[in-house]
C-alpha positions in Angstrom: 28.2 11.4 51.7 29.0 7.7 50.8 25.3 6.7 50.3 25.0 9.8 48.0 28.1 8.9 45.9 26.9 5.3 45.7 23.6 6.4 44.5 25.1 8.6 41.8 27.4 5.8 40.6 24.3 3.6 40.3 22.6 6.1 38.2 25.5 6.5 36.0 25.8 2.8 35.8 22.0 2.6 34.7 22.4 5.5 32.2 25.5 3.8 30.6 23.6 0.4 30.3 20.4 2.0 28.7 22.5 3.9 26.2 25.7 1.9 25.9 24.2 -1.4 25.1 21.8 -0.3 22.5 24.7 1.6 20.9 26.9 -1.4 21.0 24.3 -3.4 19.3 23.8 -0.7 16.7 27.5 -0.8 16.1 27.5 -4.5 15.3 24.5 -4.3 12.9 21.6 -4.9 15.2 18.5 -2.9 14.1 15.1 -2.5 15.7 12.0 -4.2 13.8 9.1 -2.0 12.9 6.1 -2.7 15.4 3.9 0.4 14.6 2.4 -0.5 11.2 4.6 1.9 9.1 7.5 1.6 6.8 10.8 2.5 8.8 12.9 5.6 7.5 15.4 4.5 5.1 19.1 5.2 5.8 20.1 8.3 4.2 23.5 8.8 2.3 26.3 10.0 4.7 29.1 12.1 3.4 31.4 15.0 4.8 29.4 17.7 3.3 26.3 16.3 4.7 27.8 16.9 8.4 27.0 20.5 7.7 23.5 20.2 6.1 20.9 20.3 8.9 18.4 18.5 6.6 20.8 15.6 6.1 21.6 15.5 9.9 17.9 15.6 10.6 17.2 12.7 8.3 19.9 10.6 9.9 18.4 11.5 13.4 15.1 10.1 12.1 16.7 7.0 10.9 18.6 6.3 14.0 15.5 6.9 16.1 13.8 4.2 14.0 16.7 1.7 13.7 17.8 2.2 17.5 18.0 -1.5 19.0 15.6 -2.3 21.6 13.2 0.5 20.3 10.6 -2.3 19.5 10.8 -3.6 23.0 10.3 -0.2 24.4 7.3 0.5 22.3 5.7 -2.8 23.2 6.4 -2.1 27.0 4.8 1.3 26.7 1.8 -0.1 24.8 1.2 -2.8 27.3 1.2 -0.3 30.3 -1.1 2.0 28.4 -3.5 -0.9 27.6 -3.4 -2.0 31.2 -5.0 1.3 32.2 -7.5 1.1 29.3 -5.5 3.6 27.1 -3.6 3.7 23.7 -0.1 4.6 23.0 -1.0 6.0 19.7 -3.5 8.9 19.4 -4.8 7.4 16.2 -6.1 4.5 18.2 -9.0 4.4 20.6 -9.5 1.8 23.0 -13.2 0.7 23.3 -15.1 -1.5 25.8 -13.9 -5.1 26.2 -10.6 -4.4 24.6 -12.0 -3.5 21.2 -9.9 -1.0 19.2 -11.1 1.7 16.7 -9.4 4.0 14.2 -10.1 7.6 15.7 -10.6 9.0 12.3 -13.7 6.7 12.0 -15.1 7.9 15.2 -14.4 11.8 14.7 -16.2 12.2 11.4 -18.0 15.5 11.2 -21.9 15.4 11.1 -22.9 15.9 7.4 -25.6 18.6 7.0 -28.5 18.6 4.8 -26.5 21.0 2.4 -23.6 18.6 2.2 -25.9 15.6 1.6 -27.5 17.4 -1.3 -23.9 18.2 -2.6 -23.1 14.5 -2.2 -26.0 13.6 -4.2 -25.3 16.0 -6.9 -21.6 14.8 -7.3 -22.8 11.2 -7.3 -25.3 12.0 -10.0 -22.8 13.8 -12.2 -20.5 10.7 -12.0 -23.3 8.7 -12.8 -24.3 10.8 -16.0 -20.8 10.8 -17.2 -20.2 7.1 -17.0 -23.7 6.4 -18.4 -23.0 8.7 -21.4 -20.2 6.1 -22.4 -22.6 3.2 -22.2 -21.3 1.8 -18.9 -23.0 1.1 -15.6 -21.8 2.5 -12.3 -22.5 1.0 -9.0 -21.1 3.0 -5.8 -20.9 0.7 -2.7 -20.1 2.2 0.8 -18.8 -0.2 3.5 -20.1 0.8 6.8 -17.3 1.8 9.4 -16.9 -0.6 12.5 -17.6 2.5 14.6 -21.1 2.8 13.3 -21.9 -0.9 13.4 -20.3 -1.9 16.7 -21.5 1.1 18.5 -21.9 -0.9 21.8 -18.2 -1.4 21.9 -17.2 2.3 21.7 -15.9 3.9 24.8 -18.5 6.8 24.5 -21.9 7.4 22.8 -21.5 7.5 19.1 -22.4 10.9 17.4 -21.6 11.7 13.9 -20.4 8.4 12.7 -23.6 6.8 13.5 -25.6 9.9 12.2 -23.6 9.7 8.7 -24.2 6.0 8.4 -27.9 6.5 8.7 -27.9 9.4 6.3 -25.8 7.7 3.5 -27.9 4.6 3.8 -30.9 6.6 3.0 -29.4 9.0 0.6 -31.9 10.6 -1.8 -30.1 10.2 -5.3 -30.9 8.7 -8.7 -27.3 7.3 -8.8 -27.0 3.6 -7.7 -25.6 3.6 -4.2 -25.4 0.3 -1.9 -24.8 0.6 1.7 -26.5 -2.2 3.7 -26.1 -0.6 7.0 -29.3 -2.1 8.6 -28.5 -5.5 7.5 -24.8 -5.2 8.5 -25.8 -4.0 11.9 -28.4 -6.9 12.4 -25.8 -9.4 11.5 -23.1 -7.9 13.8 -25.6 -8.0 16.7 -25.9 -11.8 16.5 -22.2 -12.3 15.6 -19.5 -10.1 16.9 -17.0 -11.6 14.2 -18.5 -9.4 11.7 -15.8 -7.0 12.3 -12.4 -7.7 13.7 -11.7 -6.7 17.4 -8.2 -5.5 16.8 -8.4 -4.4 13.3 -10.1 -1.4 11.1 -11.9 -4.0 8.8 -14.9 -6.2 8.5 -14.7 -10.0 8.0 -16.5 -12.0 5.3 -19.4 -12.2 7.8 -19.7 -8.5 8.0 -19.3 -8.0 4.3 -22.0 -10.5 3.5 -25.0 -8.2 3.5 -23.4 -5.7 1.2 -22.2 -8.5 -1.1 -25.6 -9.8 -1.3 -27.2 -6.4 -2.1 -25.0 -5.8 -5.0 -25.3 -9.4 -6.4 -29.1 -9.2 -6.1 -29.0 -5.8 -8.1 -27.6 -7.8 -11.1 -28.2 -11.4 -10.5 -29.3 -13.7 -7.7 -27.6 -14.2 -4.6 -27.3 -17.7 -3.0 -26.5 -18.0 0.7 -25.8 -21.8 0.3 -22.8 -20.8 -2.0 -20.8 -19.4 1.0 -17.9 -21.9 1.8 -16.1 -21.2 5.0 -12.4 -21.6 5.2 -10.4 -22.9 8.1 -9.8 -20.5 10.9 -6.8 -18.5 10.9 -5.0 -16.1 13.4 -5.0 -12.6 11.9 -2.9 -9.8 13.4 -4.9 -6.5 13.9 -3.6 -3.4 12.1 -4.9 -1.2 14.9 -3.0 -3.3 17.5 0.0 -2.8 15.4 -0.5 0.8 15.4 -0.8 0.9 19.0 2.5 -0.9 19.5 1.2 -4.5 20.0 0.7 -7.4 17.6 -2.5 -8.8 18.8 -4.2 -11.5 16.8 -7.7 -13.0 16.7 -9.2 -15.8 14.9 -10.9 -15.2 11.5 -12.9 -17.3 9.1 -12.4 -16.1 5.6 -15.1 -17.5 3.6 -15.7 -17.4 -0.1 -18.8 -17.6 -2.2 -18.8 -20.4 -4.9 -22.2 -20.4 -6.9 -20.8 -22.1 -9.7 -19.8 -25.8 -10.0 -16.4 -24.8 -10.6 -14.5 -21.8 -9.1 -13.6 -18.9 -11.6 -10.2 -19.1 -13.1 -8.1 -16.4 -11.7 -5.4 -14.6 -13.7 -3.0 -12.0 -12.0 -2.5 -9.2 -14.5 0.2 -6.5 -13.9 -1.1 -3.1 -13.7 0.8 -1.0 -16.4 1.2 2.8 -16.5 0.9 5.0 -19.6 4.7 4.2 -20.4 4.4 0.5 -20.2 5.9 0.1 -16.8 4.4 -2.5 -14.3 3.0 -0.8 -11.3 3.6 -3.5 -8.6 1.9 -1.6 -5.5 -1.7 -2.2 -7.0 -3.2 -5.6 -6.7 -5.1 -6.7 -9.7 -6.9 -9.9 -10.5 -9.1 -11.0 -13.3 -11.7 -13.7 -12.6 -13.4 -15.6 -15.3 -16.1 -18.4 -15.3 -18.2 -20.0 -18.1 -20.9 -20.7 -15.6 -24.3 -20.2 -17.4 -25.7 -18.4 -14.4 -23.0 -15.8 -14.1 -23.8 -12.0 -14.6 -22.7 -11.1 -18.0 -20.5 -8.3 -19.5 -17.0 -7.3 -18.3 -17.0 -5.8 -14.7 -14.3 -4.0 -12.8 -14.3 -3.7 -9.1 -11.9 -1.0 -7.9 -11.9 -0.8 -4.2 -10.1 0.2 -0.9 -8.9 -2.4 1.6 -12.6 -3.2 2.6 -13.1 -4.8 -0.9 -10.8 -7.5 -0.2 -13.5 -9.4 1.8 -16.1 -8.4 -0.5 -14.3 -9.7 -3.5 -14.1 -13.1 -1.7 -18.0 -13.2 -1.7 -18.8 -11.6 -5.1 -16.3 -12.5 -7.9 -17.8 -16.0 -8.4 -21.1 -14.5 -9.6 -19.5 -12.5 -12.5 -18.6 -14.1 -15.9 -15.6 -11.6 -16.3 -14.5 -9.2 -13.4 -11.2 -7.7 -12.7 -10.6 -6.5 -9.0 -8.3 -3.5 -8.5 -7.1 -2.6 -5.0 -7.4 1.1 -5.7 -10.7 3.1 -5.6 -9.3 5.9 -7.8 -10.9 5.9 -11.3 -7.9 7.9 -12.9 -5.4 5.4 -11.5 -7.4 2.5 -12.7 -8.3 3.8 -16.3 -6.7 1.0 -18.2 -9.1 -1.5 -16.8 -12.2 1.0 -16.8 -12.0 1.6 -20.5 -12.4 -2.1 -21.2 -15.3 -2.5 -18.8 -19.0 -2.7 -19.3 -19.7 -2.1 -15.6 -17.8 -0.4 -12.9 -18.3 -1.3 -9.3 -16.6 1.2 -6.8 -16.3 0.3 -3.1 -15.0 2.6 -0.4 -15.2 2.7 3.4 -17.7 5.1 5.0 -15.3 7.6 6.6 -13.7 8.5 3.0 -17.0 8.3 1.1 -17.8 12.1 1.3 -14.5 13.4 0.8 -13.7 11.3 -2.2 -16.9 11.9 -4.0 -17.3 15.6 -3.4 -13.8 16.9 -2.1 -12.0 15.1 -4.9 -14.8 14.9 -7.1 -15.6 11.3 -8.3 -17.0 12.6 -11.7 -13.7 14.4 -12.6 -11.8 11.3 -11.8 -13.9 9.5 -14.3 -13.3 12.3 -16.7 -9.7 11.3 -16.7 -10.4 7.7 -17.2 -12.8 8.0 -20.0 -11.7 11.1 -21.7 -11.4 9.6 -25.1 -15.1 8.7 -25.2 -16.3 12.2 -24.1 -17.0 15.1 -26.4 -13.8 17.4 -26.8 -14.6 21.2 -26.2 -12.2 24.0 -26.8 -10.6 26.1 -24.2 -11.0 29.9 -24.5 -8.0 31.9 -23.1 -4.8 31.1 -21.2 -5.5 29.0 -18.1 -2.2 30.2 -16.6 -4.2 33.7 -16.4 -7.8 33.0 -16.9 -9.7 30.6 -19.2 -13.3 29.1 -19.7 -14.5 26.0 -21.5 -17.9 24.8 -22.6 -21.2 26.6 -22.9 -23.3 28.0 -20.2 -24.9 25.4 -18.0 -22.9 22.5 -19.6 -21.1 19.8 -17.4 -17.6 20.3 -18.5 -14.4 18.9 -17.2 -10.9 20.7 -17.6 -8.1 18.0 -17.8 -4.4 18.6 -17.1 -2.1 15.7 -18.3 1.7 15.5 -17.8 3.5 16.7 -21.0 5.7 14.6 -23.0 9.1 13.7 -21.2 7.8 15.2 -17.8 7.9 12.9 -14.9 6.0 15.1 -12.3 4.0 18.2 -11.9 1.9 20.0 -9.2 -1.2 21.9 -10.2 -3.9 23.8 -8.5 -7.3 25.0 -9.3 -9.7 26.7 -6.7 -7.4 25.9 -3.8 -7.3 22.2 -4.7 -3.7 20.9 -5.4 -2.9 17.6 -7.2 0.4 15.9 -7.7 1.0 14.2 -11.1 3.4 11.4 -11.7 3.7 8.3 -13.8 1.0 6.4 -11.9 -1.5 9.3 -11.9 -0.4 11.5 -14.9 -3.7 13.3 -15.3 -6.1 15.0 -13.2 -9.5 16.9 -13.9 -11.8 19.7 -12.5 -15.4 20.1 -12.9 -16.0 23.4 -14.5 -19.4 25.2 -14.8 -19.8 26.3 -18.3 -18.3 29.7 -19.1 -17.0 30.1 -15.7 -13.5 31.7 -15.7 -10.9 29.2 -14.3 -7.3 29.7 -13.4 -4.5 26.8 -12.9 -1.5 27.5 -10.7 1.6 25.6 -10.1 3.5 23.8 -13.1 1.4 24.8 -15.7 4.2 24.7 -18.3 4.6 20.8 -17.5 1.1 19.9 -18.3 -1.1 19.7 -21.3 -4.7 21.0 -21.1 -7.7 19.8 -22.6 -11.4 19.9 -22.0 -14.5 17.4 -22.3 -18.2 17.8 -21.9 -20.7 15.2 -21.0 -23.1 14.8 -24.1 
């Protein structure tokens, strides 16, 4: 009896310590630090009526879970135990061979069929025709996923991720598409630093074949122009997602083909109301070098474009880089450009070009330079635009004094706000179209490619 009672007292003591110490720390202002690569939940407002509101109490529970002291230590401990057994504490992260980490979404790509590839080619060609009709050049760049390059580091044999890389790299289309998969794989075979072990992204070593291919399309690449920077320790985003902060050495090289590096001007990204949008990284690079690629170029890209830009901006007389691959969100820079380079990672390529319709996004950005066509009927009920067989785009733009709206066509829903105040849909000429959602909060127009 005495031993049982003592055991129970010990159990109670451990429980009090595990719960009481963190509660006391919370009470004196101690908060957990985020360790899983996301923004912690903001503290909600607390008032008496909110005590009877289930949504308010649920929000506070989420905040309390995020801010609970020692949460970060518990996450790290769990992550270390899982990693010791070759597993990941986050289902979005896959542990490969020799400790390499992969994003599950990059491995679990569906295999693209012949019909889907034909659809992809057609969507790219529509985008190319639309941009070309305004006198601009469009180059689409695909960054190979780490899972399709370092297949020897995957825990199992690659299937669709490798299948798609091969098909995208050999895509039959008249549009200009660059995906230097063979060259990237070759360089990665000789130098495993081409992609980061604990991160989603490539390095400048891995980005070099793609950068070379793009520059050679327009000018002349120079391998001797690559200048290596001092080695730095970079924390991997996948390791953070998995609850640890593992770092690895990285050499972030730049390419300097000109005697002097280009002048860089940070330009704020401004929305249609003149408000500076701070979350989009914009920089303009200019050089007077006689060998530079002429015209005004804009590079819109996802996070894989950072290392690509390090290697390519020095070759252009005037290039603006924007850390957002969406043409409709980058329209202010696109309208001033002679050439558009759009870079995106392999796993998102099909969805953004076909699912979100890349051509329709360019229709929003270049609307003023396309041929306006009338809308026949009420689109809240049913309407048609353009003539039979024409490449027509229906555009919805936030009405004056409206700050947000949600609209849907053919099962696809788009949210409009100050940063993305317009969206568009490809409409086959004379086909009936119906818009659902906040139709009263948007203004409708239509354009056709000449």
